[in-house]
C-alpha positions as CSV (number, residue, x, y, z in Angstrom):
1,X,2.1,-20.4,6.1
2,X,4.3,-19.9,3.1
3,X,4.0,-20.2,-0.7
4,X,6.6,-20.5,-3.4
5,X,5.2,-21.2,-6.7
6,X,3.5,-18.3,-8.7
7,X,2.4,-19.8,-12.2
8,X,0.2,-17.1,-13.2
9,X,2.8,-14.3,-12.9
10,X,5.3,-16.5,-14.7
11,X,2.8,-17.1,-17.6
12,X,1.8,-13.6,-17.9
13,X,5.1,-11.9,-17.7
14,X,7.7,-14.6,-18.6
15,X,10.4,-11.9,-18.5
16,X,9.9,-11.1,-15.1
17,X,7.5,-13.6,-13.3
18,X,10.2,-15.8,-11.8
19,X,12.9,-13.1,-11.2
20,X,11.5,-11.7,-7.9
21,X,9.2,-12.5,-5.0
22,X,6.9,-10.5,-2.8
23,X,6.8,-9.6,0.9
24,X,3.7,-8.8,2.8
25,X,3.4,-6.3,5.8
26,X,0.2,-5.9,7.8
27,X,-1.7,-2.6,8.3
28,X,-3.5,-3.1,11.6
29,X,-6.6,-1.6,12.9
30,X,-5.8,-0.9,16.5
31,X,-9.3,-0.1,17.6
32,X,-10.8,-3.4,16.0
33,X,-7.8,-5.4,16.8
34,X,-7.6,-6.8,13.4
35,X,-5.7,-6.6,10.2
36,X,-7.0,-3.9,7.9
37,X,-4.8,-4.9,5.0
38,X,-1.4,-6.4,3.9
39,X,0.8,-4.3,1.8
40,X,2.8,-6.2,-1.1
41,X,6.5,-5.3,-1.1
42,X,8.7,-6.5,-4.0
43,X,11.7,-8.4,-2.9
44,X,14.6,-10.2,-4.7
45,X,14.9,-13.9,-4.6
46,X,17.8,-13.6,-2.2
47,X,15.9,-11.1,-0.1
48,X,17.1,-7.9,-1.7
49,X,15.1,-4.8,-1.0
50,X,12.9,-3.0,-3.3
51,X,15.2,-0.3,-4.3
52,X,17.9,-2.8,-5.4
53,X,15.3,-4.8,-7.3
54,X,13.9,-1.8,-9.1
55,X,17.2,-0.3,-9.8
56,X,17.7,-3.3,-12.1
57,X,14.6,-2.7,-14.1
58,X,15.0,-0.8,-17.4
59,X,12.8,2.3,-17.7
60,X,11.1,1.0,-20.9
61,X,10.0,-2.1,-19.0
62,X,8.8,-0.3,-15.8
63,X,5.2,-0.6,-16.2
64,X,5.2,-4.3,-17.2
65,X,7.5,-5.0,-14.2
66,X,4.9,-3.3,-11.9
67,X,2.1,-5.1,-13.5
68,X,4.0,-8.3,-12.9
69,X,4.5,-7.4,-9.2
70,X,0.8,-6.8,-8.8
71,X,-0.2,-10.2,-10.4
72,X,2.3,-12.1,-8.3
73,X,1.2,-10.2,-5.2
74,X,-2.6,-11.3,-6.0
75,X,-1.6,-14.8,-6.8
76,X,0.5,-15.2,-3.6
77,X,-2.2,-13.5,-1.3
78,X,-4.7,-16.0,-2.8
79,X,-2.4,-19.1,-2.1
80,X,-1.8,-17.7,1.4
81,X,-5.3,-17.5,2.2
82,X,-5.3,-13.6,3.0
83,X,-8.5,-12.5,4.4
84,X,-7.7,-8.8,4.6
85,X,-7.4,-6.3,1.9
86,X,-4.3,-6.5,-0.5
87,X,-2.6,-3.2,-0.9
88,X,-0.8,-2.8,-4.3
89,X,1.4,0.1,-5.1
90,X,0.6,2.1,-8.4
91,X,2.5,5.0,-9.9
92,X,0.0,7.9,-10.4
93,X,1.1,8.4,-14.0
94,X,0.5,4.8,-14.7
95,X,-3.0,5.1,-13.6
96,X,-3.9,8.5,-14.8
97,X,-6.1,8.4,-18.0
98,X,-5.8,4.7,-18.4
99,X,-7.3,1.6,-16.8
100,X,-5.0,-1.2,-17.7
101,X,-3.6,-1.9,-14.4
102,X,-7.0,-2.1,-12.7
103,X,-8.2,-4.4,-15.4
104,X,-4.9,-6.6,-15.1
105,X,-5.5,-6.8,-11.3
106,X,-9.1,-7.7,-11.6
107,X,-8.4,-10.4,-14.2
108,X,-5.6,-11.9,-11.8
109,X,-8.0,-11.7,-8.8
110,X,-10.8,-13.4,-10.8
111,X,-8.4,-16.1,-12.0
112,X,-7.0,-16.6,-8.4
113,X,-10.5,-16.4,-6.8
114,X,-9.4,-13.4,-4.7
115,X,-12.3,-11.0,-4.1
116,X,-12.0,-7.8,-6.2
117,X,-13.3,-5.7,-3.4
118,X,-10.4,-6.5,-1.3
119,X,-7.9,-5.0,-3.5
120,X,-6.4,-1.7,-2.3
121,X,-4.5,0.6,-4.7
122,X,-1.9,2.8,-3.1
123,X,-0.8,5.9,-5.2
124,X,2.9,6.3,-4.4
125,X,4.8,9.4,-4.1
126,X,7.7,8.6,-6.4
127,X,6.7,11.1,-9.3
128,X,4.7,14.3,-9.7
129,X,1.1,13.7,-11.0
130,X,1.0,15.0,-14.6
131,X,-2.7,14.5,-15.2
132,X,-4.6,14.7,-11.6
133,X,-8.1,15.0,-13.3
134,X,-7.3,11.8,-15.2
135,X,-6.1,10.1,-12.1
136,X,-9.2,11.0,-10.1
137,X,-11.6,10.0,-13.1
138,X,-10.0,6.6,-13.4
139,X,-10.5,5.8,-9.7
140,X,-14.0,7.3,-9.7
141,X,-14.9,5.1,-12.8
142,X,-13.9,2.0,-10.9
143,X,-15.2,2.6,-7.5
144,X,-18.2,0.5,-8.1
145,X,-16.0,-2.5,-8.2
146,X,-15.3,-1.9,-4.3
147,X,-11.8,-1.1,-4.6
148,X,-10.0,0.8,-1.8
149,X,-8.0,3.8,-2.9
150,X,-5.0,5.3,-1.0
151,X,-2.4,7.8,-1.2
152,X,0.8,6.6,0.1
153,X,3.7,8.5,2.0
154,X,1.7,11.7,2.5
155,X,4.1,14.5,3.7
156,X,6.9,13.0,1.6
157,X,8.4,14.3,-1.9
158,X,5.3,14.7,-4.3
159,X,2.5,13.2,-2.0
160,X,1.0,16.5,-0.8
161,X,-2.1,18.5,-0.4
162,X,-2.3,19.2,-4.2
163,X,-2.9,15.6,-4.6
164,X,-5.3,15.2,-1.7
165,X,-7.3,18.3,-3.0
166,X,-7.7,16.8,-6.5
167,X,-8.3,13.1,-5.6
168,X,-10.0,12.3,-2.1
169,X,-9.1,8.5,-1.5
170,X,-10.5,6.2,1.1
171,X,-7.2,6.1,2.9
172,X,-4.2,8.3,3.5
173,X,-0.9,7.0,4.7
174,X,1.2,9.5,6.7
175,X,4.9,9.1,5.9
176,X,7.2,7.9,8.5
177,X,9.1,11.3,8.5
178,X,6.1,12.8,10.3
179,X,5.6,9.7,12.5
180,X,9.1,9.2,13.8
181,X,9.4,10.4,17.5
182,X,6.1,12.3,17.2
183,X,5.5,11.8,20.9
184,X,8.5,14.0,21.6
185,X,7.9,16.6,18.9
186,X,5.2,19.3,19.5
187,X,5.6,20.5,15.9
188,X,4.8,17.1,14.3
189,X,2.1,16.5,16.7
190,X,0.5,19.7,15.8
191,X,0.8,19.1,12.1
192,X,-0.6,15.5,12.3
193,X,-3.4,16.6,14.5
194,X,-4.7,19.1,12.0
195,X,-4.2,16.7,9.1
196,X,-6.2,13.9,10.9
197,X,-9.0,16.5,11.5
198,X,-9.1,17.4,7.9
199,X,-9.2,13.8,6.8
200,X,-12.1,13.1,9.4
201,X,-14.1,15.8,7.7
202,X,-13.4,14.3,4.4
203,X,-14.4,10.7,5.6
204,X,-10.8,9.5,4.8
205,X,-9.1,6.9,7.1
206,X,-5.4,7.8,8.1
207,X,-2.5,5.1,8.5
208,X,0.4,6.0,10.3
209,X,3.4,4.4,8.6
210,X,6.8,3.3,10.1
211,X,5.7,3.1,13.7
212,X,8.5,1.4,15.7
213,X,7.9,2.3,19.5
214,X,4.8,2.2,21.7
215,X,5.1,6.0,22.5
216,X,4.5,6.8,18.6
217,X,1.5,4.4,18.7
218,X,0.0,6.0,21.9
219,X,0.6,9.6,20.8
220,X,-1.0,9.0,17.2
221,X,-3.9,7.0,18.6
222,X,-4.6,10.0,20.9
223,X,-4.9,12.1,17.8
224,X,-7.5,9.7,16.4
225,X,-5.4,7.3,14.2
226,X,-6.5,3.9,14.4
227,X,-4.5,2.3,11.4
228,X,-0.9,1.5,11.8
229,X,1.8,0.0,9.9
230,X,5.5,-0.6,11.1
231,X,8.1,-2.8,12.8
232,X,6.2,-2.2,16.1
233,X,3.6,-4.5,15.1
234,X,5.2,-6.8,12.3
235,X,8.1,-6.7,9.8
236,X,7.4,-7.7,6.2
237,X,7.6,-11.5,5.6
238,X,8.6,-12.9,2.4
239,X,6.1,-15.2,0.9
240,X,4.3,-15.3,4.1
241,X,1.7,-13.4,6.3
242,X,3.6,-12.3,9.5
243,X,2.1,-12.5,13.0
244,X,1.0,-9.2,14.5
245,X,2.5,-8.4,17.8
246,X,-0.8,-7.5,19.4
247,X,0.4,-8.1,22.9
248,X,2.8,-5.2,22.9
249,X,0.4,-2.7,21.6
């Protein structure tokens, strides 16, 4: 199923709304054999990747562009009949100490009849957090709305233990740098094993990002990881919800 018209994003952000589209990639729950969430990923109208699209956005317009992305993702998810959580990326310093992005997403979800409690906000690792208490406080203040909170790309760049210590989310996504060929790397296995155990004690679910081969899935599943995202299960699909390759898992 696909969708091509996103009137809400166009109306709210006329400078951005029609300049890009969104792709969706599933995060699967292997134990339950169901889709846990779909991550929304920005794409150019000709299929350009996120890096190329974001490189064309002026720094002064960054926050507005990210808001437009989240609104468009919600609108498209609703039109596609998405029944899972919808995972939206947020930069930590756009959230810390302010609630605008949450309120914008809630208003968009209400407008599109998409359940607010199916929104998931991923704090991305693209910048160091300058106000960790403010970040934690904002997520805590909105927890009663049922949002799922997540740390993206744990183990890469700024997404580290300082962030986890100051802000305990519902979900942590292990960066693909730790996932790649983990079945053949005793060091990565030991690191991830310890991390999964820590998250279990904190009641945090772990997602393995970037899985590409069955051996990675098997090794991570043996460590207690049930949530997976990567080409092994499904590639991102532009303006569509891709089928999951369960038969090969």
